[in-house]
N, C-alpha and C positions, 0 to 999 in steps of 0.2 A: 841350588836347586834344595827345596827341603825335602825329604823322604815324609812317606805316609804314616811310619813309623815315630816319626818325630814331633808331628803334630801334636798329640796329646798332650808332651812335655810343653810343648811351646804353648797352649792352651791352659797349663796351670799354671805354669809362671805368671802366663796375665793374668787370671784370677788373685794367686797371691799377692802379685804386687800392690792391685788394688785395693783400695778397702772396701769392706761388704756397707754400699748405703740403701737407704729404704730406698724402692722407684714410685716418684710421684707421676703421676699421672695429667697432663696439664691438657684442655680441650681450647684451643686459643679461637675455635668458633661460636665461643660462649662466656664473652665479658662478664668482668665483675660485673656486680651489684650497683646501677649507677643511681645518684639520687641528684636532684635539681633540674630533673628533667620537662618540669612544668613552668621553668621560667625564674626569675630572679625576685618576682614578687609574690610568689607561692610559695609554701612550705617544702621543705626539700623531697620529704615524701606526702603525699598528698592523701593518704587516706589509712585507716586504722583496719586491719582485718581480723577474723578469726579463725581459726582451722576447725574445719567441720571433715567430719568421715565418715562412713559408715562405721555403726557399731562400738562408737568413742575411738577409734583406732588413732593409733600416733601418723602423721608426717614425716613424710622424710626429706629432710631438706639437702641441697646438693650443692656443690660446689662449682657443678658447669648444667645447662640446658639439653647436649646431645652429644653424642661421641661418649666417652671413657667418663662417666660421673663416678665422685668418691662422694658419697652417703658422710656429711658432715655432723648432721644430730636426726634426735626424730622429736616431735613436739605435738602433745597429747590435743586431742579435740577439746577445744574452747581456750584453747592458749592466745594471744592478741598478738598479732604485728603491727609492723609498718609496712604497708604496700608502696615500695618505691620504684619498682621497675619491671617492664614486661618484655618475651620476649617466645613469641608463640603461644603456647600453649602452658606458659610456666608463667610464675610471678618471683619477682625476686622483692626478697623480704629481709628485713631490719628486725631485732629482738633481742632483748636483753638476755645474756648467761643464764642468770638466777630465773628459776620459774615464777618468782613472787619479783620480780625485777618491777622497778617502771620504768614505760615505754617513754618516759620520758626526759631520762639519760641517757639517750640512745642522740642526743642532738641532730636531730632532722624533723625538729618542729618549728623552725624559723627557716627563712630562705636562706640559698647560699647563691654566690654570685652569676657562677658557671655550671651547667652539669658536670661533675664528677663519679669517682670511683668514690665508694662508701670507704672508709677504713677505722670505724672505728667509733667508740669504744666498745659498743655493743655488736654481736656475731651478725652476719649475712650469708645468705645464698637464695638458692633457689626450691621451688616449691611446685606440685601442680597446681596449675589455678582451679581448677574444682576443687581441691584441699583446702580452699580458703574464701571466707563469705566476706566483703567487706559493710563493714558495719558502721564505719562514721568518716567523713572526706569529699 
């Protein structure tokens, strides 16, 4: 039987034995951004949009649509992005890492054989649909 006085020592030993690692909060209810949802005959992402917002603010890009969200990026108003996926009031976007990057380099302007998780080479994440306005597609 462990005495109450030994408990702090046991906890300290456990903390010292395991290396400190950053906590990653995952949200299994919100999948990664999917591409190819419109079928194998249409582009992997069906439209291009532009970030919009009050007073030219930035839009926050998240790794999730609900629960614990980690901000991945901030995009300024006027930035063009691919519109690839939707979930409730969220839009799954794909965009180049550099502000002056070419959307054509993201690899979603052609069909893919089946829906799949976007794995790059550009960034992807979720923004509120109110912060994106479709402009082409």
